[in-house]
C-alpha positions in Angstrom: 41.2 -8.1 2.5 41.3 -9.9 -0.4 44.3 -12.4 0.3 45.7 -11.8 -2.8 46.0 -8.5 -3.2 49.5 -6.6 -2.4 49.1 -2.9 -2.0 52.7 -2.1 -3.0 54.1 0.5 -5.7 57.9 0.8 -6.1 57.6 2.9 -9.2 60.0 5.4 -8.5 62.8 3.0 -8.2 62.3 1.6 -11.3 59.4 -1.0 -11.3 55.7 0.2 -11.7 53.5 -2.7 -10.2 50.7 -1.6 -8.2 47.9 -3.5 -6.2 49.0 -6.9 -8.3 46.8 -10.0 -8.0 49.3 -12.8 -7.2 52.5 -13.1 -8.4 53.2 -11.8 -11.8 52.4 -13.6 -15.0 55.5 -12.9 -16.6 57.3 -15.1 -13.8 57.4 -18.8 -14.4 57.7 -20.8 -11.7 59.6 -23.4 -12.7 62.1 -21.1 -14.5 66.2 -22.6 -13.7 66.4 -18.7 -13.7 64.2 -18.0 -10.9 65.7 -21.2 -8.7 69.1 -19.2 -9.2 67.6 -16.1 -7.7 66.7 -14.3 -11.0 63.6 -12.2 -11.4 62.3 -10.7 -14.4 61.4 -7.1 -15.0 57.9 -6.7 -13.4 55.3 -6.0 -16.0 54.0 -2.3 -16.7 52.0 -0.6 -13.9 48.9 -0.2 -16.3 48.8 -4.0 -16.3 48.0 -4.3 -12.5 45.3 -1.6 -12.4 44.2 -1.0 -15.9 43.9 2.6 -16.2 41.0 3.2 -18.9 38.9 -0.1 -17.4 39.5 1.3 -13.9 38.2 4.9 -14.9 35.1 3.2 -16.7 33.9 0.7 -14.0 34.2 3.5 -11.4 31.9 5.5 -13.0 29.5 2.8 -13.8 29.7 2.2 -9.7 29.1 6.3 -9.2 32.4 5.9 -7.3 35.3 8.0 -7.2 38.3 6.1 -8.8 39.7 5.8 -5.2 36.8 4.6 -3.5 36.0 2.1 -6.3 39.5 0.5 -6.2 39.0 0.0 -2.4 35.6 -1.6 -2.4 37.0 -3.8 -5.2 40.1 -5.2 -3.4 39.2 -4.6 0.4 35.3 -5.7 0.6 34.0 -5.4 4.0 37.5 -4.0 5.8 39.2 -0.6 6.6 41.3 -0.2 4.2 45.4 0.7 4.5 44.4 4.1 2.8 42.1 4.8 5.5 44.2 3.4 8.3 46.8 5.3 7.1 45.0 8.9 7.0 43.3 8.1 10.1 47.0 7.5 11.7 48.2 10.5 10.2 45.3 12.8 11.3 45.9 11.6 15.1 49.3 12.5 15.2 48.8 16.1 14.2 49.7 16.3 10.4 46.2 17.9 9.4 46.0 19.9 12.4 46.7 23.2 10.1 46.4 23.8 6.7 49.2 22.5 4.4 49.8 24.8 1.5 52.3 23.0 -0.5 52.6 18.9 -0.5 54.8 16.5 -2.6 53.8 13.0 -2.8 56.1 10.4 -4.4 54.5 7.4 -6.5 50.9 8.5 -5.9 49.6 5.6 -8.5 45.7 5.9 -9.1 45.5 8.7 -6.4 43.8 6.8 -3.5 45.7 8.9 -0.6 46.2 11.9 -2.8 42.6 12.2 -2.9 42.2 12.0 0.9 45.2 14.1 1.7 43.7 16.6 -0.7 40.5 16.7 0.9 42.0 17.0 4.5 45.1 19.4 4.0 43.5 22.2 2.2 46.6 22.8 -0.1 47.4 25.2 -2.6 50.1 23.5 -4.8 50.0 19.7 -4.7 52.8 18.1 -6.8 53.8 14.2 -7.3 56.7 12.2 -8.8 54.8 9.4 -10.6 56.2 7.0 -13.7 52.9 5.7 -15.2 52.2 8.2 -17.6 48.4 7.5 -18.1 47.5 7.8 -14.5 50.1 10.8 -13.9 48.2 12.8 -16.7 44.8 12.0 -15.5 45.6 13.1 -11.5 46.9 16.1 -13.3 43.5 16.6 -15.2 41.4 15.4 -12.4 43.1 17.4 -9.4 45.1 19.8 -11.0 48.0 19.1 -9.4 51.6 19.3 -10.5 53.8 16.7 -12.1 57.3 16.5 -11.7 59.7 14.4 -13.7 61.1 11.3 -12.1 65.1 10.2 -12.4 64.5 7.6 -10.1 67.0 8.8 -6.8 66.1 12.2 -6.2 63.4 15.2 -6.1 65.0 17.1 -8.4 62.4 19.6 -9.6 61.2 20.3 -6.0 63.1 23.4 -4.1 64.6 23.1 -1.0 62.6 24.1 2.3 59.8 24.1 0.2 57.1 21.7 1.2 54.5 21.3 4.2 54.4 17.7 4.1 56.2 15.0 1.7 54.8 11.6 1.9 54.8 8.1 0.1 53.1 5.1 0.8 53.6 1.6 -0.2 56.3 2.6 -2.4 59.4 1.8 0.0 59.0 -1.4 1.2 60.3 -3.1 -2.1 62.8 -0.2 -3.2 66.7 -1.0 -2.7 68.3 0.0 0.1 70.5 2.9 -1.4 67.3 4.2 -3.3 65.4 4.9 -0.4 68.2 6.6 1.5 68.6 8.6 -1.4 64.8 9.3 -1.3 64.9 10.3 2.7 67.6 12.5 2.0 65.6 14.7 -0.2 62.4 14.2 1.6 64.3 16.0 4.3 65.9 18.6 1.9 62.8 19.5 0.6 60.8 20.5 3.4 59.9 23.6 5.5 60.4 24.4 9.1 57.5 22.9 10.9 56.6 20.7 8.0 55.8 16.9 7.8 57.2 13.5 6.4 55.3 10.6 6.5 56.1 7.1 4.8 56.1 3.5 5.6 58.7 1.0 5.8 59.3 -2.5 6.5 61.0 -2.1 10.4 62.2 -4.8 12.5 58.4 -4.8 14.1 57.3 -6.1 10.4 59.3 -9.4 10.7 57.9 -10.8 14.0 57.8 -14.5 14.3 54.2 -14.2 13.1 54.9 -12.1 9.9 57.8 -14.6 8.6 55.1 -17.4 9.0 52.7 -15.1 6.8 55.5 -14.4 4.4 56.9 -17.8 3.9 53.1 -18.9 3.6 52.5 -16.5 0.8 54.9 -18.2 -1.7 56.2 -15.2 -2.2 59.7 -16.7 -3.6 58.9 -16.0 -7.4 57.2 -12.8 -7.0 58.8 -9.8 -9.0 59.8 -8.0 -5.7 61.0 -9.2 -2.4 60.6 -6.8 1.0 63.2 -4.8 2.3 64.1 -4.2 5.8 65.0 -0.6 6.8 66.1 -0.6 10.7 64.0 1.8 12.5 66.3 3.4 14.9 68.7 3.7 11.8 65.8 5.7 10.2 65.0 7.9 13.1 68.4 8.9 13.4 69.1 9.7 9.7 66.2 12.3 10.3 66.9 13.3 13.4 70.5 14.3 11.9 68.6 16.7 9.6 66.7 18.3 12.3 63.5 16.4 11.9 62.1 14.5 14.7 59.7 11.3 15.0 56.3 12.2 16.0 54.9 8.7 16.2 54.2 5.9 14.1 51.5 2.6 13.2 51.5 -0.4 11.6 49.1 -0.7 8.3 48.5 -3.6 6.4 50.6 -5.0 3.4 49.8 -8.6 2.4 50.8 -10.7 3.6 51.9 -8.7 6.8 52.4 -5.1 7.9 54.2 -2.3 7.4 55.3 0.5 10.0 54.1 4.1 9.1 56.4 6.7 10.4 55.3 10.2 10.9 58.4 13.0 11.3 58.4 16.7 11.8 60.9 19.2 11.3 61.1 21.7 14.1 63.1 24.1 15.9 65.9 23.0 18.4 63.6 24.4 20.9 60.7 22.3 19.9 62.4 19.1 19.0 63.9 19.3 22.6 60.3 19.3 23.9 59.3 16.4 21.7 62.0 14.5 22.6 61.3 14.7 26.4 57.9 13.9 26.1 58.5 11.0 23.6 56.8 10.0 20.5 53.0 9.9 20.1 50.9 7.2 18.7 51.0 3.1 18.9 53.7 1.1 17.1 51.3 -2.1 18.1 52.1 -5.9 18.8 55.1 -7.3 17.2 
């Protein structure tokens, strides 16, 4: 993996930087404001993965946009996208067709493209703030675009989707914004449906990982990692009838996030999952 790439997209919470290379140019390292903890608003999403340039380069390379971005930023490595989709598959997410899917912050559509290929969905909707990428996703994949308000999934009906997911979105969002989206993900999920997202749990801040964060000189980045307790997250969804199936770790420069896979089940099925324990491996911490 390119050591300067951060696969991160906190777009739904009011910022819009995806896969930025190093600290944003508008953050001045020696600024007195920065020393006091002030961080300017990040530049628009399109300044990090430029829409027109990316489409043109992908076409010249004879690749899909998703494959082009992965090869450009992750030469010779197995990308976080591939690891995430494979992890979802290993936990059963794609075992049956998923007719309705909702994705938060799809950005350039790398996870969207792979999810559509695996899910055989008849309806795929997204909440995305970048106008250029959002319009392109609608045209390219025939999906439905929903309006974002930064807190909810207001245009999605309750109990309506088979999969609601978000990738590299929550690690940099404020806590209450993340909690609002968690509650909304639970609200829109139908019986038997899946919730998938990655967050930074305690496992993501081991001694090794903290050393990596400090070594990355991340003090003046326009975002900072937000820890969300694993047990708290599991209980929040369990209180809404949604059980943890399993989890796995995926890269996020300079360390990792934990991708969590939940399913909404009947009380009987939930009991069976609880007795059998969660599936998947959490990895070393």
